[in-house]
C-alpha positions in Angstrom: -101.6 5.3 -209.3 -99.3 7.4 -207.7 -96.2 5.2 -208.3 -96.9 5.7 -211.9 -96.8 9.6 -211.1 -93.7 9.3 -209.9 -92.5 7.3 -212.7 -93.9 9.4 -215.3 -91.6 12.5 -213.4 -88.9 10.5 -213.7 -88.8 9.6 -217.5 -90.7 12.6 -219.0 -89.1 14.6 -222.0 -90.3 18.1 -222.8 -89.9 18.3 -226.4 -88.6 16.2 -228.7 -87.5 18.5 -231.7 -84.9 20.1 -229.1 -81.7 18.7 -228.9 -80.6 18.5 -225.2 -76.9 17.8 -226.0 -76.2 21.2 -227.9 -73.6 22.8 -226.1 -74.8 26.4 -225.3 -72.9 29.5 -224.1 -74.4 29.4 -220.8 -74.3 25.8 -220.5 -72.4 26.0 -217.1 -74.7 27.7 -215.7 -77.5 25.6 -216.8 -76.0 22.7 -215.4 -75.5 24.5 -212.1 -79.2 25.4 -212.1 -80.4 22.1 -213.2 -78.2 20.3 -210.1 -79.7 22.7 -207.8 -83.1 21.7 -208.8 -82.3 18.1 -208.5 -81.0 18.9 -205.0 -84.1 20.5 -204.0 -86.1 17.3 -205.0 -83.8 15.4 -203.0 -83.8 17.2 -199.7 -87.3 17.2 -199.6 -87.6 13.5 -200.2 -84.7 12.9 -197.5 -86.4 15.4 -195.1 -89.7 14.0 -195.8 -89.1 10.5 -195.4 -88.6 10.2 -191.6 -91.5 12.7 -191.0 -94.1 10.8 -192.8 -92.4 7.3 -191.2 -93.0 8.5 -187.7 -96.6 9.9 -188.7 -97.6 6.8 -190.3 -96.7 4.5 -187.7 -98.2 6.8 -185.0 -101.6 7.9 -186.3 -104.4 5.3 -186.4 -104.7 6.0 -190.4 -102.7 6.0 -192.9 -105.4 7.7 -195.3 -105.1 11.3 -193.9 -101.2 11.8 -194.5 -101.5 10.2 -198.0 -104.0 12.8 -198.8 -101.7 15.3 -197.6 -99.3 14.2 -200.1 -101.3 13.8 -202.9 -102.5 17.2 -202.4 -99.1 18.5 -202.1 -98.2 17.0 -205.5 -101.0 18.3 -207.4 -100.1 22.0 -205.8 -96.7 21.8 -206.9 -97.1 20.3 -210.3 -99.3 23.1 -211.0 -96.6 25.5 -209.7 -94.3 24.1 -211.9 -96.5 24.3 -215.1 -97.0 27.9 -214.6 -93.7 28.9 -213.1 -91.7 31.7 -214.8 -89.4 32.4 -211.8 -86.4 30.2 -210.7 -87.1 30.5 -207.1 -90.7 29.0 -207.5 -89.2 26.0 -209.6 -87.0 25.5 -206.4 -89.9 25.7 -203.9 -92.1 23.4 -206.5 -89.3 20.8 -206.5 -89.0 20.7 -202.9 -92.5 20.2 -202.5 -92.4 17.3 -204.9 -89.6 15.6 -203.0 -92.0 15.9 -200.1 -95.0 14.6 -201.6 -93.1 11.9 -203.3 -91.5 10.7 -199.7 -94.9 10.5 -198.4 -96.1 8.5 -201.7 -93.3 5.9 -201.6 -93.2 5.6 -197.4 -97.1 5.2 -196.9 -98.1 3.8 -200.1 -95.9 0.7 -199.4 -96.8 0.5 -195.7 -100.4 0.5 -197.2 -99.8 -2.5 -199.0 -97.5 -4.2 -196.6 -100.7 -3.8 -194.3 -102.9 -5.6 -196.4 -101.1 -8.2 -198.3 -100.3 -11.8 -196.3 -96.5 -12.0 -195.8 -96.1 -15.3 -198.1 -97.6 -13.1 -201.0 -95.6 -9.7 -200.5 -92.7 -10.4 -202.8 -95.2 -10.7 -205.7 -97.1 -8.0 -204.9 -94.1 -5.6 -204.3 -92.9 -6.7 -207.6 -96.6 -5.1 -209.1 -95.6 -1.9 -207.4 -92.4 -1.6 -209.2 -93.9 -2.4 -212.4 -96.4 0.5 -212.0 -93.4 2.9 -211.7 -92.1 1.3 -215.2 -95.2 2.1 -216.5 -94.7 5.8 -215.6 -91.1 5.6 -216.9 -92.5 4.2 -220.4 -95.5 6.9 -220.5 -92.9 9.7 -219.5 -91.4 10.0 -223.2 -94.7 10.1 -225.3 -96.8 12.2 -223.1 -93.8 14.9 -222.8 -94.5 16.3 -226.3 -95.0 20.1 -225.0 -93.8 22.0 -222.2 -97.0 21.8 -220.4 -98.6 18.0 -221.5 -96.7 16.2 -218.9 -98.0 18.5 -215.9 -101.9 18.4 -217.0 -101.4 14.5 -217.8 -100.1 14.1 -214.3 -102.6 16.5 -212.3 -105.2 14.5 -213.7 -104.1 11.3 -212.6 -103.3 12.6 -209.3 -106.6 14.1 -208.9 -108.1 10.8 -209.7 -106.1 9.3 -207.3 -107.0 11.6 -204.7 -110.8 10.8 -204.9 -109.9 7.0 -204.7 -107.8 7.6 -201.7 -110.8 8.9 -200.0 -112.7 5.6 -200.4 -109.7 3.6 -199.1 -110.7 1.1 -196.3 -107.6 0.5 -194.1 -107.2 -2.8 -192.7 -105.3 -1.4 -189.5 -108.2 0.8 -188.3 -111.4 -1.7 -189.7 -113.4 -4.3 -188.2 -111.6 -7.5 -188.1 -114.3 -9.2 -189.5 -114.6 -6.8 -192.7 -111.2 -8.7 -193.5 -112.0 -12.2 -192.0 -115.4 -12.3 -192.7 -115.6 -16.1 -193.8 -113.8 -17.4 -191.1 -115.9 -15.6 -188.6 -119.6 -16.8 -190.0 -118.1 -20.3 -190.0 -117.0 -20.1 -186.2 -120.4 -18.6 -185.4 -122.4 -21.3 -187.3 -120.4 -24.1 -185.2 -121.8 -25.4 -181.8 -119.7 -26.5 -179.0 -120.0 -30.2 -179.7 -118.9 -29.3 -183.5 -115.9 -27.5 -182.2 -114.8 -29.9 -179.8 -114.9 -32.5 -182.3 -112.8 -30.3 -185.0 -109.7 -29.8 -181.9 -110.4 -33.3 -180.7 -111.7 -32.5 -177.3 -113.5 -34.9 -175.5 -117.2 -34.0 -174.7 -119.7 -36.2 -172.4 -118.6 -39.6 -173.1 -115.2 -38.6 -171.5 -116.4 -36.7 -168.3 -116.8 -33.1 -170.0 -120.3 -31.9 -170.8 -121.0 -29.8 -173.4 -122.1 -27.0 -171.2 -118.6 -26.9 -169.6 -117.3 -26.5 -173.0 -119.4 -23.8 -173.6 -118.5 -22.2 -170.3 -114.8 -22.3 -170.9 -115.6 -20.8 -174.5 -117.9 -18.0 -173.3 -114.9 -17.1 -170.8 -112.5 -17.1 -173.7 -114.8 -14.8 -175.8 -115.2 -12.4 -172.6 -111.6 -12.1 -172.2 -111.2 -11.4 -175.8 -113.8 -8.8 -175.8 -112.1 -7.1 -172.9 -108.6 -7.1 -174.8 -110.5 -5.5 -177.9 -111.9 -3.0 -175.8 -108.5 -2.2 -174.2 -106.8 -2.1 -177.8 -109.3 0.3 -179.0 -109.3 2.7 -176.0 -105.3 2.6 -176.4 -105.9 3.5 -180.3 -108.0 6.6 -179.9 -106.1 8.8 -182.2 -102.8 7.3 -181.9 -101.0 3.9 -181.1 -100.1 4.7 -177.5 -97.2 1.9 -177.5 -94.6 1.5 -180.2 -93.5 -1.9 -180.2 -90.9 -1.8 -182.9 -88.0 0.3 -181.9 -86.5 2.6 -184.8 -82.7 1.9 -183.7 -83.3 -2.0 -183.5 -84.7 -1.5 -186.7 -81.9 0.2 -188.2 -79.4 -2.2 -186.6 -81.1 -5.2 -187.7 -78.9 -7.4 -189.9 -81.2 -8.0 -192.3 -82.4 -4.5 -192.6 -78.8 -3.4 -193.2 -78.4 -6.1 -196.0 -81.7 -5.0 -197.5 -80.6 -1.0 -197.4 -77.2 -2.1 -198.9 -78.6 -3.6 -201.8 -81.2 -0.7 -202.2 -78.2 1.7 -202.3 -76.5 -0.6 -205.0 -79.3 -0.7 -206.9 -80.1 3.0 -206.7 -76.7 3.7 -207.6 -76.4 1.5 -210.7 -79.8 3.1 -212.3 -78.4 6.9 -211.4 -75.1 6.3 -212.9 -76.4 4.1 -216.0 -79.1 6.5 -217.3 -77.3 9.5 -217.9 -74.0 7.9 -219.4 -75.9 5.6 -221.5 -77.9 8.5 -222.9 -75.0 10.6 -223.4 -73.3 7.8 -225.3 -76.1 7.2 -227.6 -76.3 10.7 -228.5 -72.7 11.4 -229.1 -71.3 8.2 -230.1 -74.4 6.9 -232.4 -75.9 10.4 -233.0 -79.4 9.4 -231.7 -81.9 12.0 -231.0 -84.3 12.2 -227.9 -87.0 10.3 -229.6 -84.8 7.1 -230.6 -83.1 7.3 -227.2 -86.6 7.1 -225.4 -87.0 3.6 -227.7 -84.0 2.3 -226.6 -84.8 2.8 -223.1 -88.2 1.2 -223.7 -86.6 -1.7 -224.5 -84.6 -1.3 -221.0 -87.5 -1.0 -218.8 -90.2 -3.7 -220.2 -88.4 -6.5 -219.1 -88.7 -5.5 -215.4 -92.8 -6.1 -216.1 -92.1 -9.8 -215.9 -88.9 -10.0 -213.9 -90.3 -7.7 -211.1 -93.4 -10.0 -209.9 -91.4 -12.8 -210.9 -88.6 -12.4 -208.7 -90.9 -11.5 -206.0 -92.8 -15.1 -206.6 -89.4 -16.9 -206.4 -88.8 -14.8 -203.1 -91.9 -15.7 -201.8 -91.4 -19.5 -202.6 -87.6 -19.5 -201.7 -86.4 -16.6 -199.9 -84.9 -13.5 -201.1 -81.3 -14.7 -200.7 -80.7 -16.5 -203.7 -82.7 -13.9 -205.6 -80.8 -11.1 -204.8 -77.3 -12.9 -205.0 -78.1 -14.1 -208.6 -79.7 -10.6 -209.9 -76.4 -8.9 -208.4 -74.0 -11.2 -210.3 -76.0 -11.0 -213.6 -76.4 -7.5 -213.2 -72.7 -6.7 -212.6 -71.7 -8.8 -215.6 -74.0 -7.1 -217.9 -73.1 -3.7 -216.8 -69.3 -5.0 -217.6 -70.4 -5.8 -221.2 -72.2 -2.3 -222.0 -68.7 -1.0 -222.4 -67.8 -3.2 -225.4 -70.3 -2.2 -228.0 -69.1 0.6 -230.5 -69.7 1.5 -233.8 -68.2 -1.3 -235.4 -70.2 -3.7 -233.5 -73.6 -1.8 -234.0 -76.0 -0.5 -231.8 -78.1 -3.9 -231.2 -75.4 -5.4 -228.5 -75.7 -2.5 -226.4 -79.9 -2.9 -226.5 -79.1 -6.4 -225.5 -77.4 -5.6 -222.9 -79.6 -2.9 -221.8 -82.8 -5.4 -221.9 -80.7 -7.8 -219.7 -79.9 -5.3 -217.3 -83.5 -4.0 -217.1 -84.9 -7.6 -216.5 -82.2 -8.7 -213.8 -81.7 -5.0 -212.1 -85.7 -5.4 -211.7 -85.3 -8.0 -209.6 -83.5 -6.5 -206.9 -86.0 -4.4 -205.4 -89.1 -6.7 -205.1 -87.5 -9.2 -202.7 -86.1 -6.5 -200.8 -89.3 -4.7 -200.1 -90.5 -7.9 -198.8 -87.5 -8.6 -196.8 -87.8 -5.3 -195.0 -91.5 -6.1 -193.9 -90.3 -9.5 -192.7 -87.8 -7.8 -190.6 -90.7 -5.7 -188.9 -92.9 -9.0 -188.3 -89.7 -10.5 -187.0 -89.1 -7.4 -184.4 -92.9 -7.9 -183.2 -94.6 -5.3 -185.1 -98.4 -5.2 -184.8 -101.1 -3.7 -186.6 -98.7 -2.2 -189.2 -96.5 -0.6 -186.5 -93.0 0.0 -188.0 -94.0 -0.5 -191.6 -94.0 3.3 -192.4 -90.6 3.9 -190.5 -88.9 0.7 -192.2 -90.1 1.9 -195.8 -89.1 5.5 -195.0 -85.9 4.2 -194.4 -85.7 2.4 -197.4 -87.0 5.5 -199.3 -84.1 7.7 -197.8 -81.5 4.7 -199.3 -83.2 5.0 -202.6 
């Protein structure tokens, strides 16, 4: 749900009756002020990501920081809705950047905590689909100056309530998530266990009583380890196994960040330039431009999870490599359509880029989690910092 809210903020339009491409007398100052607002959001995002990354790994629960982030989103949205002064807009946009840093960093970490590594690509693809849902919802709900803020505030409040009910795997009893295995193990006798693991019993000179004694000793040692882990995790994790510098310098992490930057650069350069071209060359208004970009976003609903599934089966390398090559070719083809060819070749190109471009990030998000696991991350240690680094690159 919070990813949908962030998508709405990215895709929203305020009034379909206002032409944003009309050049006014104060267009230079308006462009400057708008750029400063965007910079304020970016500063909050860059500054908040490492803070929430460290906080998410050091605290026992991710729920409390995420509640703080959702509360910040609600308050900043309300301020944006009623702000009559430019300095209030600056403060609200900066607060939104911090809230976005919290939501993306800890939200992705929460997914990585729960989902097995073999299925993480598909699930991360679903996360990116939720962001696309927000992008699609932006233009329809942006029919007035306050409509998008009211809508997002309602969703954020609903998410805040559900967030209170989240049970995290990293600080819950293990049997809550492995209940079936625990129940099965509890019903097996010593002789049944020996048969399953091919350990000889009385017939080979080892009695079931001796086996019970060994199992009891193992259980006692396991209880001691659990007690030590519990005492070490009273409020904060006492030992951080994943070092931030090693995480950043890992070659697989560097590759993932490079792909993330390329993806962000692609969309950051594509959306404003294509939007302006649709308005100037084909004379489309904001409503028509919104429909064109809906065609651009929809393919990601299938390609995002699909790329994640392929990545889980065959690895991220082949998926990312093919996606980058196809995206580069489609981007070049976008320069060909003009008034003589009509608009449909451009729409086809945007649809193709929307599909292959969405295939970028699903494998990358799973790859980042794999880097953390490879470095010995335990109980989610390292996930928050790794996704904070991703967030800053994105």
